[in-house]
C-alpha positions in Angstrom: 9.3 -19.2 -6.8 10.4 -20.0 -3.2 11.1 -17.0 -1.0 14.5 -17.3 0.6 14.1 -17.9 4.4 10.3 -18.3 4.2 8.9 -19.9 7.4 6.3 -22.3 6.2 5.3 -23.4 9.7 4.5 -19.8 10.7 2.5 -19.3 7.5 0.4 -22.3 8.4 -0.6 -20.6 11.7 -2.7 -18.1 9.8 -6.5 -18.5 10.0 -6.8 -18.0 6.2 -4.8 -16.8 3.2 -7.4 -14.6 1.6 -8.4 -13.3 -0.9 -8.3 -16.2 -3.3 -7.3 -13.9 -6.2 -4.1 -12.7 -4.5 -0.9 -14.3 -5.8 2.2 -12.8 -4.1 4.5 -13.8 -6.9 2.7 -11.5 -9.3 3.1 -8.5 -7.0 6.8 -8.8 -5.8 9.2 -7.4 -8.3 11.0 -10.3 -10.0 14.5 -9.1 -9.0 13.3 -8.9 -5.3 11.7 -12.3 -5.4 14.9 -13.9 -6.7 17.5 -12.1 -4.6 19.7 -13.9 -2.1 19.7 -11.8 1.1 22.9 -10.6 2.6 24.0 -12.9 5.5 25.2 -11.0 8.5 28.2 -12.1 10.6 26.0 -12.2 13.7 23.4 -14.4 12.1 25.7 -17.4 12.8 27.4 -16.7 16.2 26.8 -14.0 18.8 29.3 -15.0 21.5 32.9 -15.9 21.9 36.1 -14.4 20.6 34.5 -12.6 17.7 37.1 -12.1 14.9 34.7 -12.5 12.0 33.1 -9.0 11.3 36.0 -6.6 11.1 34.8 -4.8 14.3 37.0 -2.6 16.5 38.0 -5.0 19.4 39.2 -2.0 21.6 35.6 -0.8 22.1 33.6 2.4 21.4 35.3 5.8 21.5 33.0 7.9 23.5 35.4 10.1 25.4 34.4 10.5 29.0 30.8 9.3 28.4 29.8 6.0 30.0 26.7 4.3 28.7 25.5 0.8 29.3 28.7 -1.2 28.6 26.7 -4.4 28.2 25.3 -3.0 24.9 28.7 -3.8 23.3 28.5 -0.9 20.9 31.7 -1.9 19.2 29.9 -5.1 17.9 27.3 -5.3 15.2 23.7 -5.8 16.6 22.7 -9.2 17.7 19.8 -10.4 15.4 17.9 -11.3 18.6 17.5 -7.5 19.3 16.8 -8.1 23.0 13.6 -10.0 22.2 11.9 -6.9 20.7 10.4 -8.7 17.7 8.8 -11.4 19.8 7.6 -8.9 22.4 5.8 -6.7 19.9 4.3 -9.7 18.2 2.9 -10.8 21.5 1.6 -7.3 22.2 -0.4 -7.4 19.0 -1.6 -11.0 19.5 -0.1 -12.4 16.4 0.9 -16.1 16.3 4.6 -15.9 15.5 7.4 -13.3 15.2 7.5 -14.2 11.4 4.4 -11.9 11.2 6.5 -8.9 12.4 9.0 -6.6 10.6 11.1 -4.1 12.5 12.2 -1.0 10.5 13.9 2.4 11.0 10.7 4.2 11.6 7.5 3.8 9.7 9.2 5.7 6.8 11.5 2.8 6.1 8.4 0.5 6.0 6.7 2.8 3.5 9.8 3.0 1.3 10.6 -0.7 1.5 7.0 -1.7 0.5 7.2 0.5 -2.5 10.6 -0.8 -3.5 9.6 -4.5 -3.1 6.1 -4.5 -4.6 5.9 -1.8 -7.4 8.1 -1.6 -10.5 9.7 1.9 -11.0 8.3 3.8 -14.0 5.6 1.3 -14.6 3.3 0.9 -11.6 1.5 3.1 -9.2 0.3 3.6 -5.6 -3.1 4.9 -4.5 -3.4 7.4 -1.6 -6.4 9.1 0.0 -5.7 12.8 0.7 -5.5 14.6 3.1 -3.0 12.0 4.3 0.6 11.5 5.4 3.1 13.1 3.1 5.7 10.4 3.0 3.6 8.1 0.8 4.1 10.6 -2.0 7.7 11.4 -1.2 8.7 7.8 -1.3 6.7 7.3 -4.5 8.7 10.1 -6.1 12.0 8.6 -5.0 10.9 5.2 -6.3 9.6 6.6 -9.6 6.0 5.5 -9.0 3.0 7.4 -10.2 0.3 8.3 -7.7 -3.5 7.9 -8.0 -5.3 10.1 -5.6 -8.8 9.3 -4.3 -9.7 12.1 -1.8 -11.4 11.3 1.5 -15.0 12.4 1.9 -14.2 15.7 3.6 -17.7 17.2 4.0 -18.2 18.6 7.5 -14.8 17.3 8.6 -16.0 13.7 8.2 -12.8 12.4 6.5 -14.2 9.0 5.6 -12.8 6.6 3.0 -14.6 7.0 -0.4 -14.7 3.2 -0.8 -16.8 3.1 -4.0 -14.3 5.5 -5.7 -11.3 3.6 -4.4 -12.8 0.3 -5.8 -13.6 2.0 -9.1 -10.0 3.2 -9.4 -8.6 -0.3 -8.7 -10.9 -1.8 -11.2 -10.0 0.7 -13.9 -6.2 0.6 -13.4 -4.4 -2.7 -13.0 -1.1 -0.9 -12.6 -1.9 0.1 -9.0 0.1 -2.1 -6.7 -0.2 -0.5 -3.3 -3.1 1.2 -1.5 -2.1 3.4 1.5 -4.9 4.0 4.1 -4.0 6.1 7.2 -6.1 5.2 10.2 -6.4 7.2 12.4 -5.5 9.6 9.7 -2.9 12.3 9.6 -3.9 15.2 9.7 -7.5 14.1 10.1 -7.3 12.1 13.4 -10.1 9.8 12.1 -10.3 6.0 12.1 -11.2 4.2 8.9 -13.7 1.4 9.5 -12.5 -2.2 9.1 -15.6 -2.7 6.9 -14.1 -0.3 4.4 -10.6 -1.9 4.7 -12.1 -5.4 4.0 -13.9 -4.1 0.9 -10.6 -3.0 -0.6 -8.8 -6.2 0.5 -11.6 -8.2 -1.2 -11.5 -6.2 -4.5 -11.2 -9.0 -7.1 -9.6 -6.6 -9.6 -6.8 -5.6 -7.3 -3.8 -7.9 -7.2 -1.6 -5.7 -4.9 -1.2 -4.9 -1.2 -3.3 -2.8 1.1 -1.2 -0.9 3.6 -3.0 0.4 6.7 -0.9 3.0 8.6 -1.8 2.9 12.3 0.8 5.2 13.8 -1.8 6.6 16.3 -3.9 3.4 16.9 -3.1 3.2 20.6 -5.0 6.4 21.4 -8.1 5.0 19.8 -7.6 1.6 21.5 -7.3 3.4 24.9 -10.7 5.1 24.5 -12.3 1.8 23.4 -10.9 0.0 26.4 -12.3 2.8 28.6 -15.7 2.2 26.9 -15.9 5.9 25.7 -15.8 5.3 21.9 -15.9 2.7 19.1 -18.1 0.1 20.8 -16.9 -3.5 21.1 -16.0 -4.2 17.4 -12.3 -4.5 16.4 -10.8 -1.2 15.2 -7.2 -2.1 14.4 -6.5 -3.8 11.1 -4.2 -6.1 13.0 -7.3 -8.2 13.5 -7.4 -8.9 9.8 -3.7 -9.9 9.4 -4.3 -13.6 10.2 -6.9 -13.7 7.5 -5.6 -11.6 4.6 -2.2 -12.2 2.9 -2.6 -9.0 0.9 -2.6 -6.7 4.1 0.3 -4.9 5.7 -0.3 -2.9 8.9 2.2 -0.3 9.8 2.8 0.9 13.4 5.5 2.8 15.3 7.0 3.3 18.8 7.2 7.1 18.1 3.7 8.1 19.3 2.1 6.3 22.1 5.4 4.9 23.4 7.1 8.4 23.2 10.2 7.0 21.5 10.4 9.1 18.3 14.1 9.5 18.9 15.0 5.9 18.6 13.3 5.4 15.1 11.6 2.1 15.5 8.9 1.3 13.0 6.8 -1.9 12.8 5.0 -3.8 10.1 2.7 -6.7 10.5 1.7 -9.1 7.7 1.6 -12.8 6.9 5.1 -14.4 6.8 5.7 -14.4 3.1 5.3 -10.7 2.8 7.4 -10.1 5.9 10.2 -12.4 4.6 10.4 -10.5 1.3 10.8 -7.2 3.3 13.5 -8.8 5.6 15.3 -10.1 2.6 15.4 -6.7 1.0 16.2 -4.4 3.9 19.7 -3.2 4.7 21.7 -5.5 7.1 21.8 -4.4 10.8 19.3 -1.6 10.1 18.1 -1.7 13.7 20.8 -0.3 16.0 21.7 -1.9 19.3 20.5 1.2 21.4 17.3 1.3 19.4 16.6 -2.4 20.1 17.5 -2.1 23.8 15.2 0.9 24.4 12.4 -0.7 22.4 12.7 -3.8 24.6 12.5 -1.7 27.7 9.3 0.0 26.4 7.8 -3.4 25.6 8.5 -4.8 29.1 5.7 -5.1 31.6 6.6 -1.8 33.3 7.1 -0.1 30.0 3.7 -1.1 28.7 2.1 0.0 31.9 3.8 3.5 31.6 2.7 3.7 28.0 -0.9 3.0 28.8 -0.9 5.5 31.7 0.7 8.2 29.4 -1.8 7.5 26.6 -4.7 7.9 29.1 -3.2 11.2 30.2 -2.9 12.5 26.7 -6.4 11.5 25.8 -7.6 13.4 28.9 -5.5 16.4 27.9 -6.8 16.2 24.4 -10.4 16.3 25.7 -9.6 19.4 27.8 -7.9 21.0 24.8 -11.0 20.4 22.7 -13.2 22.1 25.4 -10.9 25.1 25.6 -10.7 25.5 21.8 -14.5 25.6 21.6 -14.5 28.7 23.8 -12.5 30.8 21.3 -14.9 32.5 18.9 -12.4 32.9 16.0 -11.9 29.2 15.8 -14.3 26.9 14.0 -15.5 23.5 15.1 -12.7 21.0 15.4 -12.6 18.6 12.4 -12.3 14.8 12.3 -13.2 12.2 14.9 -10.2 13.0 17.2 -8.9 9.4 17.6 -5.2 10.5 17.8 -2.9 12.7 19.9 -3.6 15.9 18.0 -6.6 18.1 16.9 -7.3 19.9 13.7 -9.0 23.2 14.1 -9.9 25.9 11.5 -9.0 29.6 12.0 -11.9 31.8 10.8 -11.9 35.2 9.2 -13.4 38.0 11.2 -16.1 39.3 8.9 -17.7 36.1 7.6 -16.7 33.3 10.0 -15.3 31.2 7.2 -11.9 29.3 7.3 -9.1 31.7 6.5 -5.9 30.0 5.4 -3.9 33.3 5.3 -4.9 34.1 8.8 -4.0 30.6 10.0 -0.6 30.9 8.5 0.0 34.2 10.2 -1.1 32.9 13.6 1.1 29.8 13.1 4.1 32.1 12.3 3.5 34.6 15.1 3.1 31.9 17.7 6.3 30.2 16.7 8.6 33.2 16.1 7.4 35.5 18.9 6.2 33.1 21.6 8.0 29.9 21.0 4.9 27.7 20.7 5.0 25.7 17.6 1.9 24.1 16.0 1.5 22.9 12.4 -0.1 24.8 9.5 -2.2 22.4 7.5 -4.3 25.0 5.7 -3.1 23.9 2.3 -4.3 20.3 2.7 -7.5 19.1 1.0 -10.5 19.7 3.2 -8.4 21.5 5.8 -8.8 25.1 4.7 -7.6 27.5 7.5 -6.6 24.6 9.7 -3.9 24.4 12.4 -2.9 20.9 13.7 -2.2 21.1 17.3 -0.4 18.2 19.0 -1.6 17.4 22.5 0.9 18.5 25.1 1.1 18.6 28.9 -1.7 20.4 30.7 0.6 23.4 31.1 1.6 23.4 27.4 -2.0 23.2 26.3 -2.9 26.1 28.6 -0.1 28.2 27.1 -1.2 27.3 23.6 -4.8 28.3 24.3 -3.7 31.6 25.9 -1.7 32.5 22.8 -4.5 31.6 20.4 -6.8 33.8 22.4 -4.4 36.7 22.2 -3.6 36.2 18.5 -7.3 35.9 17.5 -8.7 38.6 19.9 
């Protein structure tokens, strides 16, 4: 069946449409495949005397506030979105904007993929805990069962158990989506592209592999500096032009520092992206969101992002050194490829991870000193662990001082 709005010319720009066993029509829910997408008023005309969309011609009611009048907030968003889609496509070196989806945060991407490509009450997703919690939340909302294949957590390694993942896919044809978080949350560890390829090539799996790269720019920065990861590609974006069964999710929340505008990204070959665009709500990206995203993707915005990422990586390394001087903390877990660290709190007598003590430290720091970290001690392989986001140099020093006091 033909996908409404599918860009054949863009699809032909891909290097390959691997794997041979992947047939998109078998994966998309039939009702999604056949739907006729909502056509927005602004899809046809964006200028002139606009009396077509039941907008308020008198303008926005913002009281005494005055914000960029050229944004025309009384009008529905222009589908051009200030060139944001084209800019982020160029940033990730993909051949055409048809390879890029813009969503309301990565969470919309996760939810939309589950709605489009897995049938409620009949099919499943596969996740690899410890991992991002929204995969499971969206699965519950979409009435999908969850298959869990834990990461290899020994000694804080957090590697993909590729043989176990492949065995699960071969044993259960109802699995339609595999979610791989890289760098992981809360692990901060990259998953190798060799492992991702192995899952993509699994002949028994007819569904989609989703690689969530919310923190990828921090790993890319260290690779650019020659500090980690060698010269081999580390972002699954590199595989998008080859594999039609791959979706890579990213965001402007982390490296770009724009969590407040809620801009999520997905990259895949054009047929998958078109299915997602056909299904999403109309005008889901607001005009202010698109405008601020376009500013972040400008030459000066990208320069600032890279400078800030380098600073956060340096701050993270200083934080790691300081944490290592506190006797009541264990060795930091994971490979530290993101903008946070995962450190176990130890019990006093035996020097073993202590989840109860970690929870108390977390609560005391937040309620009595106003420094908020994240208690991750209940996550698989994270006993006694606190996850600490990298802050400014001053914020990190304050956090270290409080940890010393709490654990003295």
